[in-house]
All heavy atoms as a GROMACS GRO file, in nm:
protein
  597
    1MET      N    1   1.751  -0.028  -0.011
    1MET     CA    2   1.671  -0.044   0.114
    1MET      C    3   1.598  -0.174   0.101
    1MET      O    4   1.540  -0.203  -0.006
    1MET     CB    5   1.571   0.066   0.129
    1MET     CG    6   1.472   0.045   0.235
    1MET     SD    7   1.363   0.180   0.268
    1MET     CE    8   1.487   0.300   0.337
    2TYR      N    9   1.603  -0.258   0.197
    2TYR     CA   10   1.534  -0.387   0.206
    2TYR      C   11   1.388  -0.374   0.196
    2TYR      O   12   1.333  -0.299   0.274
    2TYR     CB   13   1.580  -0.472   0.318
    2TYR     CG   14   1.507  -0.601   0.333
    2TYR    CD1   15   1.532  -0.709   0.247
    2TYR    CD2   16   1.406  -0.620   0.426
    2TYR    CE1   17   1.460  -0.822   0.260
    2TYR    CE2   18   1.339  -0.731   0.437
    2TYR     CZ   19   1.367  -0.838   0.350
    2TYR     OH   20   1.293  -0.960   0.364
    3ARG      N   21   1.317  -0.450   0.113
    3ARG     CA   22   1.175  -0.453   0.101
    3ARG      C   23   1.137  -0.604   0.074
    3ARG      O   24   1.170  -0.644  -0.042
    3ARG     CB   25   1.132  -0.358   0.004
    3ARG     CG   26   0.991  -0.322   0.008
    3ARG     CD   27   0.956  -0.185  -0.063
    3ARG     NE   28   0.948  -0.195  -0.210
    3ARG     CZ   29   0.889  -0.098  -0.279
    3ARG    NH1   30   0.841   0.005  -0.221
    3ARG    NH2   31   0.891  -0.106  -0.409
    4PRO      N   32   1.071  -0.670   0.161
    4PRO     CA   33   1.043  -0.814   0.135
    4PRO      C   34   0.949  -0.838   0.020
    4PRO      O   35   0.946  -0.947  -0.038
    4PRO     CB   36   0.989  -0.867   0.267
    4PRO     CG   37   0.930  -0.742   0.333
    4PRO     CD   38   1.028  -0.629   0.293
    5HIS      N   39   0.874  -0.735  -0.011
    5HIS     CA   40   0.774  -0.743  -0.132
    5HIS      C   41   0.795  -0.627  -0.222
    5HIS      O   42   0.846  -0.530  -0.176
    5HIS     CB   43   0.628  -0.743  -0.073
    5HIS     CG   44   0.601  -0.855   0.021
    5HIS    ND1   45   0.591  -0.999  -0.021
    5HIS    CD2   46   0.576  -0.873   0.156
    5HIS    CE1   47   0.575  -1.073   0.082
    5HIS    NE2   48   0.560  -1.005   0.182
    6PRO      N   49   0.745  -0.631  -0.335
    6PRO     CA   50   0.774  -0.524  -0.439
    6PRO      C   51   0.667  -0.409  -0.419
    6PRO      O   52   0.644  -0.335  -0.509
    6PRO     CB   53   0.747  -0.597  -0.574
    6PRO     CG   54   0.652  -0.707  -0.545
    6PRO     CD   55   0.684  -0.753  -0.405
    7PHE      N   56   0.621  -0.393  -0.298
    7PHE     CA   57   0.525  -0.285  -0.266
    7PHE      C   58   0.546  -0.236  -0.119
    7PHE      O   59   0.596  -0.319  -0.038
    7PHE     CB   60   0.378  -0.327  -0.290
    7PHE     CG   61   0.338  -0.448  -0.210
    7PHE    CD1   62   0.286  -0.426  -0.077
    7PHE    CD2   63   0.346  -0.570  -0.257
    7PHE    CE1   64   0.250  -0.539  -0.005
    7PHE    CE2   65   0.309  -0.680  -0.183
    7PHE     CZ   66   0.255  -0.664  -0.052
    8SER      N   67   0.495  -0.122  -0.096
    8SER     CA   68   0.491  -0.070   0.050
    8SER      C   69   0.351  -0.020   0.076
    8SER      O   70   0.283   0.023  -0.014
    8SER     CB   71   0.590   0.049   0.064
    8SER     OG   72   0.722   0.004   0.036
    9TRP      N   73   0.312  -0.022   0.203
    9TRP     CA   74   0.187   0.032   0.240
    9TRP      C   75   0.209   0.177   0.284
    9TRP      O   76   0.303   0.214   0.352
    9TRP     CB   77   0.132  -0.047   0.365
    9TRP     CG   78   0.086  -0.185   0.322
    9TRP    CD1   79   0.153  -0.303   0.338
    9TRP    CD2   80  -0.035  -0.224   0.250
    9TRP    NE1   81   0.082  -0.407   0.277
    9TRP    CE2   82  -0.039  -0.362   0.225
    9TRP    CE3   83  -0.147  -0.140   0.205
    9TRP    CZ2   84  -0.144  -0.422   0.159
    9TRP    CZ3   85  -0.253  -0.210   0.138
    9TRP    CH2   86  -0.243  -0.348   0.123
   10VAL      N   87   0.116   0.255   0.247
   10VAL     CA   88   0.110   0.404   0.279
   10VAL      C   89  -0.027   0.448   0.317
   10VAL      O   90  -0.130   0.419   0.246
   10VAL     CB   91   0.167   0.486   0.169
   10VAL    CG1   92   0.318   0.451   0.143
   10VAL    CG2   93   0.090   0.472   0.046
   11PRO      N   94  -0.036   0.524   0.419
   11PRO     CA   95  -0.181   0.585   0.457
   11PRO      C   96  -0.202   0.716   0.365
   11PRO      O   97  -0.109   0.792   0.354
   11PRO     CB   98  -0.168   0.620   0.597
   11PRO     CG   99  -0.024   0.635   0.633
   11PRO     CD  100   0.054   0.555   0.529
   12ALA      N  101  -0.319   0.728   0.316
   12ALA     CA  102  -0.349   0.839   0.228
   12ALA      C  103  -0.510   0.842   0.201
   12ALA      O  104  -0.563   0.739   0.185
   12ALA     CB  105  -0.273   0.839   0.094
   13GLU      N  106  -0.567   0.960   0.204
   13GLU     CA  107  -0.703   0.971   0.172
   13GLU      C  108  -0.797   0.886   0.250
   13GLU      O  109  -0.902   0.831   0.191
   13GLU     CB  110  -0.718   0.962   0.019
   13GLU     CG  111  -0.661   1.067  -0.055
   13GLU     CD  112  -0.694   1.066  -0.208
   13GLU    OE1  113  -0.754   0.969  -0.253
   13GLU    OE2  114  -0.636   1.158  -0.275
   14GLY      N  115  -0.766   0.860   0.374
   14GLY     CA  116  -0.852   0.789   0.461
   14GLY      C  117  -0.838   0.640   0.452
   14GLY      O  118  -0.930   0.565   0.510
   15GLN      N  119  -0.742   0.589   0.378
   15GLN     CA  120  -0.728   0.444   0.365
   15GLN      C  121  -0.576   0.421   0.370
   15GLN      O  122  -0.485   0.501   0.337
   15GLN     CB  123  -0.795   0.396   0.243
   15GLN     CG  124  -0.933   0.398   0.236
   15GLN     CD  125  -0.996   0.331   0.102
   15GLN    OE1  126  -0.947   0.364   0.000
   15GLN    NE2  127  -1.089   0.243   0.122
   16ARG      N  128  -0.538   0.284   0.388
   16ARG     CA  129  -0.407   0.242   0.376
   16ARG      C  130  -0.404   0.185   0.227
   16ARG      O  131  -0.469   0.088   0.195
   16ARG     CB  132  -0.374   0.132   0.480
   16ARG     CG  133  -0.363   0.196   0.618
   16ARG     CD  134  -0.325   0.097   0.724
   16ARG     NE  135  -0.432   0.005   0.733
   16ARG     CZ  136  -0.415  -0.131   0.739
   16ARG    NH1  137  -0.299  -0.189   0.725
   16ARG    NH2  138  -0.521  -0.211   0.752
   17HIS      N  139  -0.312   0.240   0.150
   17HIS     CA  140  -0.292   0.194   0.008
   17HIS      C  141  -0.152   0.133  -0.006
   17HIS      O  142  -0.071   0.143   0.077
   17HIS     CB  143  -0.294   0.319  -0.085
   17HIS     CG  144  -0.429   0.388  -0.095
   17HIS    ND1  145  -0.525   0.340  -0.180
   17HIS    CD2  146  -0.478   0.487  -0.020
   17HIS    CE1  147  -0.634   0.416  -0.168
   17HIS    NE2  148  -0.607   0.501  -0.074
   18ALA      N  149  -0.146   0.055  -0.110
   18ALA     CA  150  -0.015  -0.007  -0.143
   18ALA      C  151   0.043   0.065  -0.275
   18ALA      O  152  -0.027   0.101  -0.361
   18ALA     CB  153  -0.031  -0.157  -0.173
   19THR      N  154   0.175   0.078  -0.267
   19THR     CA  155   0.244   0.135  -0.386
   19THR      C  156   0.373   0.056  -0.418
   19THR      O  157   0.427   0.007  -0.336
   19THR     CB  158   0.275   0.285  -0.358
   19THR    OG1  159   0.339   0.345  -0.468
   19THR    CG2  160   0.372   0.297  -0.237
   20THR      N  161   0.396   0.070  -0.549
   20THR     CA  162   0.524   0.007  -0.593
   20THR      C  163   0.634   0.112  -0.621
   20THR      O  164   0.746   0.088  -0.664
   20THR     CB  165   0.511  -0.077  -0.716
   20THR    OG1  166   0.450   0.001  -0.823
   20THR    CG2  167   0.421  -0.201  -0.693
   21ASP      N  168   0.600   0.246  -0.600
   21ASP     CA  169   0.689   0.353  -0.609
   21ASP      C  170   0.812   0.334  -0.516
   21ASP      O  171   0.790   0.290  -0.404
   21ASP     CB  172   0.623   0.491  -0.583
   21ASP     CG  173   0.523   0.526  -0.696
   21ASP    OD1  174   0.500   0.454  -0.782
   21ASP    OD2  175   0.468   0.640  -0.678
   22ARG      N  176   0.924   0.375  -0.564
   22ARG     CA  177   1.048   0.367  -0.482
   22ARG      C  178   1.035   0.456  -0.366
   22ARG      O  179   0.989   0.577  -0.363
   22ARG     CB  180   1.158   0.408  -0.569
   22ARG     CG  181   1.298   0.396  -0.502
   22ARG     CD  182   1.409   0.445  -0.602
   22ARG     NE  183   1.532   0.428  -0.542
   22ARG     CZ  184   1.616   0.325  -0.560
   22ARG    NH1  185   1.580   0.228  -0.642
   22ARG    NH2  186   1.736   0.326  -0.496
   23LYS      N  187   1.073   0.407  -0.249
   23LYS     CA  188   1.071   0.494  -0.119
   23LYS      C  189   1.176   0.600  -0.116
   23LYS      O  190   1.300   0.554  -0.123
   23LYS     CB  191   1.074   0.397   0.003
   23LYS     CG  192   1.055   0.464   0.130
   23LYS     CD  193   1.052   0.372   0.248
   23LYS     CE  194   1.026   0.441   0.380
   23LYS     NZ  195   1.026   0.345   0.491
   24PRO      N  196   1.145   0.717  -0.101
   24PRO     CA  197   1.253   0.827  -0.083
   24PRO      C  198   1.336   0.799   0.043
   24PRO      O  199   1.281   0.734   0.140
   24PRO     CB  200   1.164   0.949  -0.082
   24PRO     CG  201   1.032   0.919  -0.132
   24PRO     CD  202   1.005   0.775  -0.100
   25ARG      N  203   1.451   0.854   0.041
   25ARG     CA  204   1.544   0.835   0.152
   25ARG      C  205   1.480   0.890   0.288
   25ARG      O  206   1.495   0.844   0.392
   25ARG     CB  207   1.675   0.898   0.134
   25ARG     CG  208   1.754   0.837   0.030
   25ARG     CD  209   1.891   0.906   0.008
   25ARG     NE  210   1.979   0.894   0.127
   25ARG     CZ  211   2.061   0.779   0.146
   25ARG    NH1  212   2.064   0.684   0.064
   25ARG    NH2  213   2.134   0.775   0.251
   26HIS      N  214   1.399   0.999   0.264
   26HIS     CA  215   1.335   1.065   0.388
   26HIS      C  216   1.202   0.995   0.420
   26HIS      O  217   1.142   1.039   0.510
   26HIS     CB  218   1.330   1.210   0.357
   26HIS     CG  219   1.225   1.249   0.256
   26HIS    ND1  220   1.257   1.248   0.119
   26HIS    CD2  221   1.098   1.286   0.256
   26HIS    CE1  222   1.158   1.276   0.042
   26HIS    NE2  223   1.049   1.300   0.121
   27GLY      N  224   1.152   0.906   0.343
   27GLY     CA  225   1.031   0.835   0.368
   27GLY      C  226   0.925   0.900   0.277
   27GLY      O  227   0.949   0.978   0.190
   28TYR      N  228   0.807   0.834   0.288
   28TYR     CA  229   0.694   0.870   0.196
   28TYR      C  230   0.616   0.998   0.243
   28TYR      O  231   0.534   1.049   0.171
   28TYR     CB  232   0.601   0.757   0.193
   28TYR     CG  233   0.641   0.642   0.100
   28TYR    CD1  234   0.670   0.521   0.164
   28TYR    CD2  235   0.658   0.657  -0.033
   28TYR    CE1  236   0.707   0.408   0.083
   28TYR    CE2  237   0.695   0.549  -0.113
   28TYR     CZ  238   0.718   0.420  -0.052
   28TYR     OH  239   0.760   0.321  -0.131
   29ASP      N  240   0.620   1.041   0.369
   29ASP     CA  241   0.534   1.142   0.417
   29ASP      C  242   0.533   1.260   0.324
   29ASP      O  243   0.641   1.327   0.297
   29ASP     CB  244   0.573   1.178   0.561
   29ASP     CG  245   0.470   1.261   0.636
   29ASP    OD1  246   0.350   1.241   0.602
   29ASP    OD2  247   0.497   1.348   0.723
   30GLY      N  248   0.414   1.303   0.285
   30GLY     CA  249   0.401   1.423   0.208
   30GLY      C  250   0.425   1.405   0.057
   30GLY      O  251   0.411   1.490  -0.020
   31VAL      N  252   0.467   1.280   0.018
   31VAL     CA  253   0.504   1.250  -0.116
   31VAL      C  254   0.389   1.202  -0.189
   31VAL      O  255   0.309   1.121  -0.140
   31VAL     CB  256   0.624   1.139  -0.115
   31VAL    CG1  257   0.650   1.090  -0.258
   31VAL    CG2  258   0.746   1.194  -0.043
   32GLU      N  259   0.373   1.237  -0.316
   32GLU     CA  260   0.265   1.181  -0.405
   32GLU      C  261   0.312   1.050  -0.462
   32GLU      O  262   0.421   1.043  -0.519
   32GLU     CB  263   0.231   1.278  -0.515
   32GLU     CG  264   0.102   1.239  -0.599
   32GLU     CD  265   0.065   1.341  -0.700
   32GLU    OE1  266   0.134   1.329  -0.810
   32GLU    OE2  267  -0.033   1.409  -0.670
   33VAL      N  268   0.221   0.948  -0.449
   33VAL     CA  269   0.256   0.822  -0.504
   33VAL      C  270   0.146   0.762  -0.586
   33VAL      O  271   0.031   0.804  -0.565
   33VAL     CB  272   0.296   0.714  -0.388
   33VAL    CG1  273   0.418   0.751  -0.318
   33VAL    CG2  274   0.171   0.693  -0.303
   34ARG      N  275   0.174   0.669  -0.679
   34ARG     CA  276   0.072   0.602  -0.759
   34ARG      C  277   0.042   0.476  -0.678
   34ARG      O  278   0.142   0.403  -0.639
   34ARG     CB  279   0.130   0.564  -0.893
   34ARG     CG  280   0.042   0.480  -0.978
   34ARG     CD  281  -0.085   0.536  -1.028
   34ARG     NE  282  -0.059   0.636  -1.128
   34ARG     CZ  283  -0.150   0.701  -1.188
   34ARG    NH1  284  -0.285   0.671  -1.152
   34ARG    NH2  285  -0.132   0.792  -1.275
   35THR      N  286  -0.083   0.441  -0.655
   35THR     CA  287  -0.115   0.319  -0.578
   35THR      C  288  -0.156   0.207  -0.667
   35THR      O  289  -0.174   0.220  -0.786
   35THR     CB  290  -0.238   0.354  -0.486
   35THR    OG1  291  -0.343   0.385  -0.566
   35THR    CG2  292  -0.210   0.475  -0.394
   36LEU      N  293  -0.166   0.091  -0.604
   36LEU     CA  294  -0.207  -0.028  -0.689
   36LEU      C  295  -0.346  -0.023  -0.736
   36LEU      O  296  -0.390  -0.086  -0.833
   36LEU     CB  297  -0.195  -0.160  -0.604
   36LEU     CG  298  -0.053  -0.188  -0.560
   36LEU    CD1  299  -0.049  -0.330  -0.483
   36LEU    CD2  300   0.047  -0.200  -0.681
   37CYS      N  301  -0.429   0.069  -0.672
   37CYS     CA  302  -0.570   0.082  -0.721
   37CYS      C  303  -0.573   0.204  -0.829
   37CYS      O  304  -0.674   0.250  -0.858
   37CYS     CB  305  -0.666   0.125  -0.602
   37CYS     SG  306  -0.632   0.274  -0.507
   38LEU      N  307  -0.454   0.241  -0.868
   38LEU     CA  308  -0.429   0.334  -0.980
   38LEU      C  309  -0.465   0.484  -0.939
   38LEU      O  310  -0.501   0.562  -1.034
   38LEU     CB  311  -0.512   0.299  -1.106
   38LEU     CG  312  -0.468   0.150  -1.158
   38LEU    CD1  313  -0.554   0.117  -1.277
   38LEU    CD2  314  -0.329   0.146  -1.187
   39LYS      N  315  -0.464   0.519  -0.820
   39LYS     CA  316  -0.489   0.655  -0.774
   39LYS      C  317  -0.345   0.726  -0.759
   39LYS      O  318  -0.259   0.657  -0.721
   39LYS     CB  319  -0.566   0.665  -0.643
   39LYS     CG  320  -0.707   0.619  -0.653
   39LYS     CD  321  -0.774   0.636  -0.516
   39LYS     CE  322  -0.920   0.585  -0.522
   39LYS     NZ  323  -0.978   0.606  -0.391
   40LYS      N  324  -0.354   0.853  -0.766
   40LYS     CA  325  -0.235   0.930  -0.720
   40LYS      C  326  -0.273   1.000  -0.591
   40LYS      O  327  -0.372   1.067  -0.581
   40LYS     CB  328  -0.194   1.042  -0.824
   40LYS     CG  329  -0.121   0.988  -0.944
   40LYS     CD  330  -0.066   1.104  -1.020
   40LYS     CE  331   0.025   1.051  -1.130
   40LYS     NZ  332   0.068   1.169  -1.223
   41VAL      N  333  -0.201   0.973  -0.489
   41VAL     CA  334  -0.237   1.023  -0.355
   41VAL      C  335  -0.113   1.079  -0.282
   41VAL      O  336  -0.004   1.046  -0.314
   41VAL     CB  337  -0.293   0.908  -0.258
   41VAL    CG1  338  -0.423   0.847  -0.327
   41VAL    CG2  339  -0.196   0.794  -0.240
   42THR      N  340  -0.137   1.169  -0.188
   42THR     CA  341  -0.023   1.219  -0.111
   42THR      C  342  -0.024   1.149   0.028
   42THR      O  343  -0.129   1.139   0.083
   42THR     CB  344  -0.047   1.372  -0.086
   42THR    OG1  345  -0.050   1.438  -0.220
   42THR    CG2  346   0.060   1.432  -0.014
   43VAL      N  347   0.077   1.094   0.055
   43VAL     CA  348   0.096   1.018   0.173
   43VAL      C  349   0.088   1.094   0.302
   43VAL      O  350   0.144   1.207   0.319
   43VAL     CB  351   0.234   0.942   0.178
   43VAL    CG1  352   0.247   0.862   0.308
   43VAL    CG2  353   0.244   0.847   0.061
   44ASP      N  354  -0.001   1.047   0.394
   44ASP     CA  355  -0.024   1.111   0.527
   44ASP      C  356   0.030   1.016   0.640
   44ASP      O  357  -0.036   0.940   0.682
   44ASP     CB  358  -0.166   1.145   0.547
   44ASP     CG  359  -0.201   1.197   0.688
   44ASP    OD1  360  -0.106   1.230   0.768
   44ASP    OD2  361  -0.324   1.203   0.714
   45ASN      N  362   0.159   1.033   0.672
   45ASN     CA  363   0.220   0.935   0.760
   45ASN      C  364   0.194   0.965   0.903
   45ASN      O  365   0.285   0.961   0.997
   45ASN     CB  366   0.365   0.926   0.740
   45ASN     CG  367   0.435   0.806   0.796
   45ASN    OD1  368   0.374   0.704   0.810
   45ASN    ND2  369   0.561   0.810   0.814
   46SER      N  370   0.067   1.001   0.939
   46SER     CA  371   0.030   1.029   1.075
   46SER      C  372   0.010   0.908   1.155
   46SER      O  373  -0.019   0.799   1.098
   46SER     CB  374  -0.088   1.124   1.079
   46SER     OG  375  -0.203   1.052   1.023
   47GLU      N  376   0.000   0.915   1.288
   47GLU     CA  377  -0.022   0.792   1.368
   47GLU      C  378  -0.159   0.744   1.339
   47GLU      O  379  -0.175   0.625   1.321
   47GLU     CB  380  -0.006   0.837   1.521
   47GLU     CG  381   0.138   0.851   1.561
   47GLU     CD  382   0.143   0.876   1.710
   47GLU    OE1  383   0.062   0.823   1.782
   47GLU    OE2  384   0.239   0.938   1.747
   48ILE      N  385  -0.263   0.833   1.316
   48ILE     CA  386  -0.394   0.781   1.294
   48ILE      C  387  -0.404   0.718   1.159
   48ILE      O  388  -0.491   0.635   1.139
   48ILE     CB  389  -0.496   0.898   1.317
   48ILE    CG1  390  -0.644   0.855   1.326
   48ILE    CG2  391  -0.482   1.009   1.209
   48ILE    CD1  392  -0.673   0.777   1.446
   49GLY      N  393  -0.324   0.762   1.060
   49GLY     CA  394  -0.333   0.711   0.926
   49GLY      C  395  -0.315   0.562   0.917
   49GLY      O  396  -0.375   0.497   0.839
   50TRP      N  397  -0.230   0.510   1.005
   50TRP     CA  398  -0.208   0.364   0.997
   50TRP      C  399  -0.318   0.287   1.053
   50TRP      O  400  -0.328   0.162   1.052
   50TRP     CB  401  -0.072   0.333   1.079
   50TRP     CG  402   0.043   0.382   0.993
   50TRP    CD1  403   0.117   0.495   1.018
   50TRP    CD2  404   0.094   0.331   0.872
   50TRP    NE1  405   0.210   0.516   0.921
   50TRP    CE2  406   0.196   0.411   0.835
   50TRP    CE3  407   0.059   0.218   0.795
   50TRP    CZ2  408   0.271   0.386   0.720
   50TRP    CZ3  409   0.131   0.191   0.688
   50TRP    CH2  410   0.232   0.275   0.643
   51LEU      N  411  -0.419   0.354   1.113
   51LEU     CA  412  -0.546   0.283   1.171
   51LEU      C  413  -0.655   0.290   1.078
   51LEU      O  414  -0.749   0.229   1.098
   51LEU     CB  415  -0.581   0.353   1.302
   51LEU     CG  416  -0.477   0.349   1.413
   51LEU    CD1  417  -0.530   0.428   1.535
   51LEU    CD2  418  -0.444   0.212   1.455
   52TRP      N  419  -0.639   0.361   0.960
   52TRP     CA  420  -0.738   0.367   0.858
   52TRP      C  421  -0.758   0.226   0.797
   52TRP      O  422  -0.663   0.145   0.800
   52TRP     CB  423  -0.699   0.474   0.752
   52TRP     CG  424  -0.703   0.610   0.795
   52TRP    CD1  425  -0.770   0.657   0.899
   52TRP    CD2  426  -0.630   0.720   0.732
   52TRP    NE1  427  -0.750   0.797   0.908
   52TRP    CE2  428  -0.655   0.833   0.814
   52TRP    CE3  429  -0.546   0.729   0.626
   52TRP    CZ2  430  -0.610   0.956   0.788
   52TRP    CZ3  431  -0.492   0.858   0.600
   52TRP    CH2  432  -0.528   0.966   0.670
   53PRO      N  433  -0.881   0.210   0.751
   53PRO     CA  434  -0.902   0.070   0.674
   53PRO      C  435  -0.819   0.050   0.551
   53PRO      O  436  -0.774   0.151   0.487
   53PRO     CB  437  -1.053   0.080   0.634
   53PRO     CG  438  -1.086   0.225   0.627
   53PRO     CD  439  -0.994   0.295   0.731
   54THR      N  440  -0.787  -0.066   0.520
   54THR     CA  441  -0.706  -0.104   0.395
   54THR      C  442  -0.803  -0.088   0.275
   54THR      O  443  -0.912  -0.133   0.262
   54THR     CB  444  -0.660  -0.246   0.404
   54THR    OG1  445  -0.584  -0.259   0.524
   54THR    CG2  446  -0.571  -0.281   0.285
   55CYS      N  447  -0.742  -0.019   0.174
   55CYS     CA  448  -0.806  -0.011   0.042
   55CYS      C  449  -0.825  -0.152  -0.012
   55CYS      O  450  -0.727  -0.230  -0.032
   55CYS     CB  451  -0.718   0.074  -0.050
   55CYS     SG  452  -0.779   0.070  -0.225
   56PRO      N  453  -0.947  -0.201  -0.047
   56PRO     CA  454  -0.973  -0.332  -0.095
   56PRO      C  455  -0.904  -0.362  -0.221
   56PRO      O  456  -0.842  -0.473  -0.244
   56PRO     CB  457  -1.126  -0.337  -0.119
   56PRO     CG  458  -1.177  -0.232  -0.027
   56PRO     CD  459  -1.077  -0.132  -0.027
   57SER      N  460  -0.892  -0.264  -0.310
   57SER     CA  461  -0.833  -0.293  -0.447
   57SER      C  462  -0.677  -0.311  -0.426
   57SER      O  463  -0.620  -0.391  -0.485
   57SER     CB  464  -0.861  -0.171  -0.547
   57SER     OG  465  -0.992  -0.176  -0.577
   58CYS      N  466  -0.625  -0.224  -0.346
   58CYS     CA  467  -0.473  -0.241  -0.307
   58CYS      C  468  -0.447  -0.368  -0.239
   58CYS      O  469  -0.348  -0.435  -0.266
   58CYS     CB  470  -0.426  -0.118  -0.227
   58CYS     SG  471  -0.407   0.035  -0.320
   59ASN      N  472  -0.534  -0.407  -0.150
   59ASN     CA  473  -0.518  -0.536  -0.082
   59ASN      C  474  -0.511  -0.653  -0.178
   59ASN      O  475  -0.428  -0.739  -0.168
   59ASN     CB  476  -0.626  -0.554   0.030
   59ASN     CG  477  -0.596  -0.674   0.113
   59ASN    OD1  478  -0.489  -0.683   0.166
   59ASN    ND2  479  -0.698  -0.749   0.145
   60THR      N  480  -0.601  -0.648  -0.263
   60THR     CA  481  -0.608  -0.761  -0.372
   60THR      C  482  -0.479  -0.756  -0.454
   60THR      O  483  -0.419  -0.861  -0.482
   60THR     CB  484  -0.732  -0.744  -0.472
   60THR    OG1  485  -0.846  -0.760  -0.382
   60THR    CG2  486  -0.732  -0.849  -0.581
   61GLY      N  487  -0.440  -0.636  -0.503
   61GLY     CA  488  -0.318  -0.625  -0.577
   61GLY      C  489  -0.193  -0.662  -0.496
   61GLY      O  490  -0.104  -0.730  -0.556
   62ALA      N  491  -0.187  -0.631  -0.374
   62ALA     CA  492  -0.076  -0.664  -0.291
   62ALA      C  493  -0.064  -0.814  -0.274
   62ALA      O  494   0.046  -0.874  -0.279
   62ALA     CB  495  -0.079  -0.592  -0.151
   63HIS      N  496  -0.175  -0.882  -0.254
   63HIS     CA  497  -0.177  -1.029  -0.236
   63HIS      C  498  -0.129  -1.098  -0.367
   63HIS      O  499  -0.060  -1.189  -0.367
   63HIS     CB  500  -0.313  -1.077  -0.195
   63HIS     CG  501  -0.343  -1.072  -0.049
   63HIS    ND1  502  -0.385  -0.959   0.009
   63HIS    CD2  503  -0.322  -1.162   0.042
   63HIS    CE1  504  -0.398  -0.977   0.138
   63HIS    NE2  505  -0.356  -1.095   0.164
   64GLU      N  506  -0.172  -1.042  -0.480
   64GLU     CA  507  -0.128  -1.090  -0.609
   64GLU      C  508   0.029  -1.087  -0.628
   64GLU      O  509   0.092  -1.174  -0.661
   64GLU     CB  510  -0.199  -1.023  -0.729
   64GLU     CG  511  -0.345  -1.065  -0.737
   64GLU     CD  512  -0.424  -0.983  -0.837
   64GLU    OE1  513  -0.371  -0.890  -0.906
   64GLU    OE2  514  -0.545  -1.011  -0.845
   65LEU      N  515   0.081  -0.961  -0.601
   65LEU     CA  516   0.221  -0.938  -0.603
   65LEU      C  517   0.303  -1.022  -0.510
   65LEU      O  518   0.409  -1.073  -0.549
   65LEU     CB  519   0.252  -0.789  -0.583
   65LEU     CG  520   0.215  -0.697  -0.697
   65LEU    CD1  521   0.245  -0.548  -0.652
   65LEU    CD2  522   0.303  -0.720  -0.825
   66ALA      N  523   0.250  -1.048  -0.394
   66ALA     CA  524   0.309  -1.128  -0.296
   66ALA      C  525   0.302  -1.272  -0.318
   66ALA      O  526   0.368  -1.362  -0.259
   66ALA     CB  527   0.267  -1.096  -0.152
   67GLY      N  528   0.209  -1.312  -0.404
   67GLY     CA  529   0.187  -1.454  -0.437
   67GLY      C  530   0.120  -1.528  -0.328
   67GLY      O  531   0.144  -1.651  -0.316
   68VAL      N  532   0.034  -1.472  -0.251
   68VAL     CA  533  -0.028  -1.528  -0.143
   68VAL      C  534  -0.185  -1.505  -0.157
   68VAL      O  535  -0.222  -1.391  -0.193
   68VAL     CB  536   0.018  -1.486  -0.002
   68VAL    CG1  537   0.158  -1.526   0.016
   68VAL    CG2  538  -0.002  -1.344   0.017
   69PRO      N  539  -0.266  -1.600  -0.125
   69PRO     CA  540  -0.414  -1.578  -0.133
   69PRO      C  541  -0.461  -1.493  -0.028
   69PRO      O  542  -0.402  -1.476   0.085
   69PRO     CB  543  -0.472  -1.723  -0.122
   69PRO     CG  544  -0.377  -1.800  -0.036
   69PRO     CD  545  -0.240  -1.736  -0.082
   70GLU      N  546  -0.574  -1.415  -0.060
   70GLU     CA  547  -0.636  -1.331   0.045
   70GLU      C  548  -0.706  -1.426   0.147
   70GLU      O  549  -0.746  -1.536   0.108
   70GLU     CB  550  -0.736  -1.237  -0.019
   70GLU     CG  551  -0.674  -1.126  -0.105
   70GLU     CD  552  -0.773  -1.036  -0.148
   70GLU    OE1  553  -0.831  -0.960  -0.069
   70GLU    OE2  554  -0.789  -1.018  -0.273
   71ALA      N  555  -0.740  -1.370   0.266
   71ALA     CA  556  -0.803  -1.450   0.362
   71ALA      C  557  -0.937  -1.495   0.302
   71ALA      O  558  -1.008  -1.419   0.238
   71ALA     CB  559  -0.832  -1.361   0.481
   72GLY      N  560  -0.976  -1.626   0.325
   72GLY     CA  561  -1.088  -1.678   0.274
   72GLY      C  562  -1.088  -1.741   0.138
   72GLY      O  563  -1.174  -1.802   0.089
   73GLU      N  564  -0.976  -1.708   0.063
   73GLU     CA  565  -0.959  -1.766  -0.068
   73GLU      C  566  -0.911  -1.904  -0.056
   73GLU      O  567  -0.836  -1.935   0.036
   73GLU     CB  568  -0.857  -1.686  -0.152
   73GLU     CG  569  -0.908  -1.562  -0.219
   73GLU     CD  570  -0.806  -1.501  -0.307
   73GLU    OE1  571  -0.690  -1.556  -0.324
   73GLU    OE2  572  -0.825  -1.394  -0.360
   74THR      N  573  -0.958  -1.991  -0.150
   74THR     CA  574  -0.900  -2.130  -0.151
   74THR      C  575  -0.825  -2.146  -0.274
   74THR      O  576  -0.851  -2.096  -0.385
   74THR     CB  577  -1.014  -2.234  -0.142
   74THR    OG1  578  -1.099  -2.211  -0.256
   74THR    CG2  579  -1.093  -2.221  -0.012
   75GLU      N  580  -0.711  -2.222  -0.264
   75GLU     CA  581  -0.624  -2.242  -0.389
   75GLU      C  582  -0.682  -2.365  -0.450
   75GLU      O  583  -0.723  -2.463  -0.390
   75GLU     CB  584  -0.479  -2.265  -0.346
   75GLU     CG  585  -0.413  -2.150  -0.290
   75GLU     CD  586  -0.267  -2.164  -0.274
   75GLU    OE1  587  -0.208  -2.238  -0.356
   75GLU    OE2  588  -0.210  -2.109  -0.176
   76GLU      N  589  -0.687  -2.358  -0.581
   76GLU     CA  590  -0.744  -2.468  -0.664
   76GLU      C  591  -0.630  -2.549  -0.732
   76GLU      O  592  -0.528  -2.503  -0.761
   76GLU     CB  593  -0.840  -2.413  -0.764
   76GLU     CG  594  -0.958  -2.353  -0.698
   76GLU     CD  595  -1.061  -2.279  -0.795
   76GLU    OE1  596  -1.050  -2.331  -0.915
   76GLU    OE2  597  -1.128  -2.194  -0.766
   0.00000   0.00000   0.00000
């Protein structure tokens, strides 16, 4: 399955988290994953879940993996 970055975003526990776990053929809904913020969460792929705020730790980790600075960061 094509994935432009080595992580995927998943809604769980009231936030959108990033995971590097392999995506199951049926999708992540109801699956327990390890997140970039080092939590084990069960994915809630509901419509409202995608509107939850982004986990700050996962956001930082995702930007590092993608090799792009976070908004407001300056490259030195």
